[in-house]
C-alpha positions as CSV (number, residue, x, y, z in Angstrom):
1,M,69.8,94.0,90.5
2,Q,71.5,91.4,88.4
3,S,72.4,93.9,85.7
4,R,73.8,96.2,88.4
5,L,76.1,93.4,89.7
6,T,77.2,92.6,86.2
7,G,78.0,96.2,85.6
8,I,80.1,96.3,88.8
9,R,82.0,93.1,87.8
10,C,82.7,94.6,84.4
11,A,83.8,97.9,85.8
12,M,86.1,96.2,88.3
13,L,87.7,94.0,85.6
14,A,88.0,96.9,83.2
15,A,89.8,99.0,85.8
16,L,92.1,96.1,86.5
17,S,92.8,95.5,82.9
18,A,93.5,99.2,82.2
19,C,96.0,99.5,85.0
20,S,97.7,96.1,84.7
21,S,97.9,95.6,80.9
22,L,95.8,92.5,81.0
23,P,93.2,93.0,78.2
24,T,91.8,89.5,78.3
25,R,90.5,90.0,81.8
26,A,87.9,92.5,80.7
27,A,86.3,89.8,78.5
28,Q,86.0,87.3,81.3
29,S,82.4,86.6,82.4
30,A,83.2,86.0,86.1
31,P,86.1,87.6,88.0
32,T,88.1,85.3,90.3
33,A,89.2,85.7,93.9
34,R,92.7,86.4,92.6
35,D,91.3,89.2,90.3
36,A,89.7,90.7,93.4
37,Q,93.0,90.6,95.3
38,E,94.7,92.3,92.4
39,Y,92.0,95.0,92.2
40,L,92.1,95.8,95.9
41,A,95.9,95.9,95.9
42,M,95.7,98.3,92.9
43,M,93.1,100.5,94.6
44,T,95.4,101.2,97.6
45,K,97.4,103.3,95.2
46,Q,94.4,105.3,94.0
47,V,92.2,105.9,97.0
48,V,92.9,106.6,100.7
49,T,93.2,103.3,102.4
50,R,93.3,103.5,106.2
51,V,94.4,100.7,108.5
52,A,93.5,100.1,112.1
53,F,95.5,97.7,114.3
54,V,93.3,97.3,117.4
55,D,94.9,95.6,120.4
56,G,93.3,93.6,123.2
57,A,92.7,96.8,125.3
58,G,90.7,98.4,122.4
59,R,93.5,100.8,121.5
60,T,93.9,101.6,117.8
61,N,97.4,102.1,116.3
62,Y,98.9,102.3,119.8
63,V,102.5,103.3,120.1
64,T,104.7,103.9,123.1
65,G,107.9,105.9,123.5
66,K,109.8,108.3,125.7
67,Y,109.9,112.0,126.5
68,F,113.2,113.7,127.1
69,G,115.0,117.0,126.6
70,E,117.2,119.5,128.2
71,V,117.4,123.0,129.6
72,K,120.4,125.2,128.7
73,T,120.8,128.3,130.9
74,I,123.2,131.2,130.3
75,K,123.8,133.7,133.1
76,G,125.9,136.8,132.9
77,G,126.4,140.2,134.2
78,A,128.2,143.5,133.6
79,F,131.5,142.0,134.7
80,G,132.9,138.5,134.0
81,K,132.3,135.8,131.4
82,P,128.8,134.4,131.1
83,K,128.3,131.0,132.5
84,E,126.4,128.2,130.7
85,T,124.8,125.1,132.3
86,V,122.9,122.3,130.7
87,A,120.4,120.2,132.7
88,P,118.5,117.2,131.3
89,L,114.8,117.0,131.8
90,P,113.5,113.9,133.6
91,E,112.8,111.1,131.0
92,Q,109.3,109.9,131.0
93,P,107.3,107.1,129.2
94,V,104.7,108.4,126.7
95,E,102.0,106.9,124.5
96,K,99.5,107.8,121.8
97,Q,97.1,106.3,119.3
98,L,97.8,107.3,115.7
99,A,94.8,108.7,113.9
100,D,96.0,108.2,110.3
101,V,97.8,105.0,109.3
102,R,97.5,104.1,105.7
103,A,98.2,100.9,103.7
104,S,100.7,101.4,100.8
105,V,101.3,97.8,99.9
106,L,98.9,94.8,100.2
107,E,99.8,91.4,99.0
108,A,97.9,88.1,98.5
109,I,100.0,86.0,100.8
110,D,99.5,84.5,104.2
111,A,101.3,85.2,107.4
112,Y,104.1,82.7,106.3
113,G,104.6,84.4,102.9
114,R,102.8,81.7,100.9
115,P,100.7,83.0,98.0
116,T,97.0,82.6,98.5
117,A,93.8,84.3,97.3
118,C,92.2,84.0,100.7
119,A,94.5,86.2,102.7
120,T,95.8,89.7,102.3
121,R,99.0,90.7,104.1
122,I,99.4,94.3,105.1
123,T,103.0,94.6,103.9
124,E,103.7,98.3,104.1
125,V,102.0,101.2,105.9
126,N,102.8,104.9,106.2
127,A,101.7,107.7,108.5
128,P,102.3,111.4,108.9
129,L,105.4,112.1,111.2
130,Y,104.2,111.4,114.7
131,D,107.4,112.1,116.7
132,E,107.4,115.6,118.2
133,D,110.0,118.2,118.9
134,K,109.5,121.5,120.7
135,S,111.9,124.3,121.6
136,D,111.3,127.4,123.7
137,S,113.4,130.3,125.0
138,A,113.0,132.9,127.8
139,S,115.1,135.8,129.1
140,D,115.3,137.7,132.3
141,N,117.3,140.9,131.9
142,K,118.1,143.2,134.7
143,A,120.2,146.3,135.1
144,F,123.5,144.5,135.7
145,S,122.7,140.9,134.9
146,F,120.9,138.7,132.5
147,K,119.6,135.1,132.3
148,M,118.6,133.3,129.1
149,T,117.0,129.9,129.1
150,Y,116.6,127.5,126.1
151,T,114.4,124.5,126.5
152,T,114.2,121.6,124.0
153,E,111.8,118.7,124.3
154,H,111.4,115.5,122.4
155,W,108.7,112.8,122.1
156,K,110.0,109.8,120.3
157,Y,107.8,106.7,119.5
158,E,108.1,103.2,118.2
159,P,108.4,102.9,114.4
160,L,105.5,101.7,112.2
161,A,107.3,98.3,111.8
162,K,105.7,97.3,115.1
163,F,102.4,96.8,113.4
164,M,103.8,94.4,110.8
165,T,106.0,92.2,113.0
166,P,104.9,89.5,113.0
167,A,103.0,89.8,109.7
168,Q,99.4,90.9,109.9
169,V,96.9,89.3,107.6
170,I,93.3,89.8,106.7
171,D,91.7,86.4,106.7
172,W,88.9,86.4,104.0
173,S,87.5,83.1,105.3
174,N,86.5,85.0,108.5
175,A,86.1,88.6,107.5
176,S,83.3,91.2,108.1
177,I,82.5,93.8,105.4
178,S,80.7,97.1,106.1
179,R,79.8,100.2,104.1
180,G,80.0,103.7,105.7
181,Y,77.7,106.6,105.1
182,D,80.7,108.5,103.7
183,G,81.2,106.0,101.0
184,S,84.0,104.1,102.7
185,V,84.2,100.3,102.6
186,T,85.8,98.4,105.5
187,V,86.9,94.8,105.9
188,S,87.8,93.5,109.4
189,S,89.2,90.3,110.7
190,S,91.2,89.1,113.7
191,G,94.9,89.7,113.4
192,Q,97.9,87.6,114.2
193,S,99.0,89.7,117.2
194,F,96.1,92.2,117.3
195,A,92.5,91.6,118.4
196,K,91.2,93.1,115.2
197,L,92.5,94.4,111.9
198,L,90.5,96.9,109.8
199,V,91.3,98.1,106.2
200,T,89.1,101.0,105.1
201,Y,89.0,102.3,101.5
202,V,87.7,105.9,101.5
203,A,86.3,106.2,97.9
204,S,84.7,109.5,97.0
205,D,83.1,108.0,93.9
206,P,80.1,105.7,94.8
207,D,80.8,103.6,91.7
208,V,84.3,102.9,92.8
209,A,83.0,102.1,96.3
210,D,80.6,99.6,94.7
211,Q,83.5,97.9,92.9
212,I,85.6,97.7,96.1
213,E,82.7,96.3,98.0
214,Y,82.0,93.8,95.3
215,A,85.6,92.7,95.3
216,M,85.6,92.2,99.1
217,K,82.4,90.2,99.0
218,L,83.7,88.1,96.2
219,L,86.7,87.2,98.3
220,S,84.6,86.5,101.3
221,M,82.2,84.3,99.3
222,S,85.1,82.5,97.5
223,C,87.0,81.7,100.7
224,D,84.2,80.9,103.1
225,N,81.4,78.6,102.0
226,N,79.2,79.9,104.9
227,A,79.5,83.5,103.6
228,R,77.0,82.9,100.8
229,S,74.2,82.9,103.3
230,R,75.2,86.4,104.5
231,F,75.0,88.2,101.1
């Protein structure tokens, strides 16, 4: 078991050294919490890293917005000029929970922007386009008249910035770490304006998942004296 942990430590440091041009790190006997922070930040660029912002109602990545649109109608006949009318659709509030929000930048700073090895701020996230637009048309043609209808609908939601204002930070002194059956590794903690934050690395390579899990546990143990009894 000890040799396995040593191998994970070396692999983590070797990966960090290869990607950050810090050759001396690979020779260190024990990685530090700051090394672990740099490694996890680096891995967000290499593996899918999903983020869940869970509010007090248990909703994940919850956004609100509005629905609106218009209906354009063109009527005409055998004689005379066609007439066009435009009618707005009733505006309505809408909501959804985003299924795929990913971290693109993680930084070792606290909610006030101060550097620390015991906090990770979720600085930037991205997601597939979640606003929606729809258009449709219909026609009703008769012997001496016609009617054409064009409908456009829009669902517009809050931007992703809502999840990072105020700053949201993983607190490694009070973090929970879990491993999924699919090889994913998740850290969760309470957020600044959310009930819970979860960052999940979806690593297809079990060895990479081991390294990520080791880095997380190193941070937890380094930042919380009580964590040693849990691992």
